[in-house]
C-alpha positions as CSV (number, residue, x, y, z in Angstrom):
1,M,-6.4,-14.3,-7.5
2,L,-9.3,-14.0,-10.9
3,I,-9.9,-10.6,-12.8
4,L,-12.4,-10.1,-14.8
5,L,-12.5,-7.5,-17.5
6,E,-15.7,-6.4,-19.4
7,G,-17.5,-4.4,-21.5
8,I,-18.8,-3.6,-24.8
9,D,-17.2,-5.1,-27.4
10,G,-14.8,-2.4,-28.4
11,S,-14.3,-1.1,-25.2
12,G,-10.5,-2.0,-24.8
13,K,-10.5,-5.0,-23.1
14,S,-7.5,-6.6,-25.0
15,T,-5.6,-4.0,-24.2
16,L,-6.0,-3.2,-20.9
17,A,-5.9,-6.7,-19.4
18,E,-2.1,-6.5,-20.9
19,L,-0.9,-3.4,-19.2
20,L,-2.5,-4.7,-16.0
21,S,-0.9,-7.9,-16.4
22,Q,2.5,-5.8,-16.8
23,W,1.8,-3.9,-13.8
24,L,1.2,-6.8,-11.9
25,A,4.0,-8.3,-13.0
26,R,5.8,-5.4,-11.3
27,S,5.1,-6.3,-8.1
28,E,5.8,-9.9,-8.8
29,R,2.7,-11.5,-9.0
30,S,3.0,-14.2,-11.5
31,T,-0.3,-13.0,-13.9
32,Q,-1.7,-14.6,-17.2
33,V,-3.8,-12.8,-19.5
34,L,-6.6,-15.3,-20.9
35,R,-9.1,-14.5,-24.2
36,N,-11.4,-17.2,-24.5
37,S,-11.4,-16.3,-28.5
38,S,-7.5,-17.6,-28.5
39,M,-7.6,-19.8,-25.7
40,H,-5.6,-23.1,-25.6
41,F,-5.2,-26.3,-23.3
42,D,-2.6,-28.2,-22.3
43,A,-3.9,-32.1,-21.8
44,S,-4.3,-33.1,-25.7
45,A,-7.6,-34.7,-24.9
46,I,-9.1,-31.1,-23.3
47,E,-7.5,-29.3,-26.2
48,A,-9.3,-31.5,-28.8
49,R,-12.8,-31.2,-27.4
50,A,-12.6,-27.8,-26.6
51,S,-11.0,-26.9,-30.3
52,H,-14.4,-27.6,-31.8
53,L,-16.9,-25.8,-29.1
54,R,-14.1,-22.6,-29.4
55,Q,-14.7,-22.3,-33.5
56,L,-18.4,-22.4,-33.5
57,L,-18.3,-19.3,-30.9
58,W,-15.6,-17.6,-32.6
59,P,-15.1,-18.2,-35.9
60,P,-12.7,-15.9,-37.9
61,S,-14.7,-12.3,-38.9
62,T,-15.4,-13.8,-42.2
63,E,-16.9,-16.5,-41.4
64,E,-19.8,-15.4,-39.2
65,Q,-23.0,-15.4,-40.2
66,V,-24.4,-12.7,-41.5
67,N,-28.1,-13.7,-39.5
68,D,-28.3,-15.9,-36.0
69,V,-29.8,-19.1,-37.6
70,M,-29.3,-21.7,-35.1
71,G,-31.5,-19.3,-32.3
72,T,-30.2,-18.3,-28.7
73,H,-30.2,-21.6,-26.9
74,Y,-27.9,-23.2,-28.7
75,Y,-25.0,-20.2,-28.4
76,L,-26.6,-19.7,-24.7
77,F,-25.2,-23.4,-23.6
78,L,-22.4,-23.5,-25.8
79,H,-20.9,-20.8,-24.1
80,A,-22.1,-22.4,-20.1
81,A,-20.0,-25.1,-21.3
82,W,-16.9,-23.0,-22.4
83,A,-17.3,-21.3,-19.1
84,T,-17.4,-25.0,-16.8
85,V,-14.1,-25.8,-19.3
86,V,-12.0,-22.7,-18.7
87,Q,-13.3,-23.2,-14.7
88,N,-11.8,-26.4,-14.6
89,H,-8.9,-26.6,-16.9
90,R,-7.1,-23.0,-16.7
91,I,-8.4,-21.4,-13.9
92,A,-7.8,-24.4,-11.6
93,P,-5.1,-25.2,-12.5
94,L,-3.5,-21.5,-12.5
95,E,-4.9,-21.2,-9.2
96,A,-3.1,-24.6,-8.1
97,A,0.1,-22.8,-9.2
98,G,-0.1,-19.7,-7.2
99,T,-0.7,-17.8,-10.7
100,S,-3.3,-14.9,-11.0
101,A,-5.4,-14.9,-14.3
102,I,-7.1,-11.8,-15.6
103,L,-9.4,-12.9,-17.9
104,D,-10.3,-10.4,-20.9
105,G,-14.6,-10.9,-21.3
106,S,-16.4,-13.2,-19.3
107,H,-20.3,-15.0,-19.1
108,Y,-21.6,-11.6,-18.1
109,R,-21.9,-10.1,-21.4
110,V,-23.2,-13.5,-22.6
111,I,-26.0,-13.1,-20.2
112,A,-26.5,-9.6,-21.2
113,K,-27.0,-10.6,-24.9
114,A,-29.5,-13.3,-24.7
115,H,-31.2,-11.2,-22.3
116,I,-31.7,-8.5,-25.3
117,R,-32.1,-10.8,-27.8
118,S,-34.5,-13.1,-26.1
119,R,-35.8,-11.8,-23.2
120,L,-34.5,-14.6,-21.0
121,D,-35.1,-14.7,-17.6
122,K,-31.9,-13.3,-15.9
123,P,-31.7,-15.2,-12.7
124,W,-32.1,-17.9,-14.4
125,L,-29.5,-17.4,-17.1
126,F,-27.2,-17.1,-14.2
127,T,-28.0,-20.4,-13.1
128,L,-26.5,-21.8,-16.5
129,F,-23.3,-20.3,-15.5
130,G,-23.1,-21.7,-12.1
131,E,-19.3,-23.5,-12.8
132,A,-18.4,-20.2,-14.7
133,P,-14.7,-18.9,-13.2
134,K,-15.8,-17.1,-10.4
135,P,-13.8,-13.9,-9.5
136,D,-12.2,-11.9,-7.3
137,L,-13.0,-8.8,-9.2
138,V,-14.8,-7.3,-11.9
139,I,-13.2,-4.2,-13.4
140,L,-16.1,-3.3,-16.4
141,L,-14.4,-0.6,-18.6
142,D,-17.6,1.5,-19.5
143,I,-17.8,3.6,-22.6
144,D,-20.0,5.5,-25.1
145,P,-20.2,3.2,-28.2
146,R,-19.9,6.7,-29.9
147,L,-16.7,6.9,-28.7
148,A,-15.7,2.9,-28.9
149,W,-16.8,2.8,-32.5
150,H,-13.5,4.5,-33.8
151,R,-11.5,2.1,-31.6
152,R,-11.4,-0.9,-34.3
153,P,-11.9,-0.7,-38.1
154,Q,-14.3,-3.1,-38.1
155,F,-17.1,-5.3,-36.3
156,K,-18.8,-8.7,-36.9
157,P,-22.7,-9.0,-37.4
158,S,-23.5,-9.9,-34.2
159,E,-21.4,-6.9,-32.8
160,L,-23.3,-4.2,-34.9
161,G,-26.5,-5.8,-33.2
162,R,-27.3,-7.9,-36.9
163,W,-28.6,-10.7,-35.1
164,D,-30.7,-8.4,-32.2
165,G,-33.4,-6.3,-34.5
166,Y,-30.4,-3.5,-36.2
167,E,-30.9,-6.0,-39.5
168,T,-31.1,-2.9,-41.7
169,A,-29.6,-0.1,-39.7
170,D,-26.8,1.6,-40.8
171,A,-23.4,0.2,-39.6
172,F,-22.7,3.0,-37.2
173,D,-26.5,3.4,-35.7
174,A,-26.8,-0.3,-35.5
175,Y,-23.6,-0.4,-33.2
176,V,-24.4,2.2,-31.6
177,G,-27.8,1.2,-30.4
178,Y,-27.0,-2.4,-30.0
179,Q,-23.8,-1.8,-27.5
180,E,-25.7,1.1,-25.4
181,Q,-28.5,-2.0,-24.2
182,I,-25.0,-3.7,-23.2
183,R,-23.8,-1.4,-21.8
184,Q,-27.0,-0.8,-19.7
185,E,-27.1,-4.3,-18.5
186,L,-23.3,-4.5,-17.4
187,R,-23.7,-1.1,-15.5
188,D,-26.8,-2.9,-14.0
189,F,-24.8,-5.8,-13.2
190,A,-21.5,-3.5,-12.0
191,A,-24.1,-1.9,-9.2
192,Q,-25.7,-5.4,-8.4
193,L,-22.7,-7.5,-8.0
194,D,-19.7,-4.6,-6.5
195,W,-17.6,-4.1,-9.7
196,L,-14.8,-1.7,-10.2
197,V,-16.6,1.1,-12.6
198,V,-13.7,2.7,-14.9
199,P,-15.5,5.4,-17.1
200,Q,-13.6,6.4,-20.0
201,S,-13.8,9.5,-22.5
202,G,-11.7,8.8,-25.3
203,E,-8.3,8.7,-22.9
204,P,-5.4,6.9,-23.9
205,P,-5.3,3.0,-22.6
206,A,-2.2,4.0,-20.2
207,A,-4.6,7.0,-18.4
208,I,-7.4,4.3,-18.1
209,L,-4.7,1.9,-16.5
210,D,-3.8,4.8,-13.9
211,R,-7.6,5.4,-13.3
212,I,-7.2,1.7,-12.4
213,V,-4.7,1.3,-10.4
214,S,-5.0,4.5,-8.2
215,H,-8.7,3.4,-7.4
216,D,-9.3,2.9,-3.9
217,R,-10.7,-0.3,-4.5
218,W,-8.3,-1.5,-6.4
219,Q,-5.7,-0.5,-3.7
220,Q,-8.3,-2.2,-1.4
221,F,-8.2,-5.2,-3.5
222,L,-4.2,-6.0,-3.2
223,R,-4.4,-5.1,0.4
224,E,-6.4,-8.4,0.8
225,R,-3.8,-10.3,-1.7
226,P,-0.5,-10.2,-0.8
227,V,2.2,-11.1,-2.6
228,E,3.1,-14.9,-1.4
229,R,7.0,-15.1,-0.8
C-alpha cells in the first residue's frame, strides 16, 4: 500500500512519516519512508539519470535561485518526469515485494504551486501526472502557516513565495501569505479526492500521530488491507 503525506512547507510531513512508519512496524507491516529530495535507486543506470533530476529539483538551500529564472513549465515537467521514475523504479518494486511505502510529499503540492504561479488549468495539470504514484490514502496535515513558521529555522526562497509575487514582503508575511494559498488548494483537493484531513494547532508530533491512527478513516483503511502472513 502507498500512503502520501501532504501539507504546506513546514507542516511536519517528514516527522510524521517516520512516526507513522514506526507505528505500522508494530503491527508487523513492512514499510519504507520515501522522501523525494533524498530518494535513491538501486539500478545504477536509473540512479545516474535520476541524480541529475534530483539536483535540479532540490538543490541545497544555499544554491536555490532567489527568483524563478526558468519558468513554471520547466520545473513542472521535471517534476512530472521525477514522479514517473519514482512510480516505476521505487513504488512498483516495493509493491511487488509486499512492502508498504509512505511518501513524504507528492505531486499534489506541485500542481497547487503551478496553478498559483501561472493559473494553469488544473485538469491539464493532473494529466501531466498520470504516471505518478497512485496513493491508497492521502493524509493532509492541515496547519495554519503562522504556526508552521516556527517549526523550521529557515525556508528557501521558493517556500517564502519569492517566485510567486512575494518578492519584497517581510519573510514572515511572505511565508504566511504564500503558504496559505497552497493550504487552501490542498484543502480543495482533500474535499474532492476524499483525503484524511488532520487539523493541527501546535500539538507535539506524537499527539498528531495519535489523532491519525485513532481516526475512523484510518481504521477503515487498515481493515481493508490486512497484513499478509
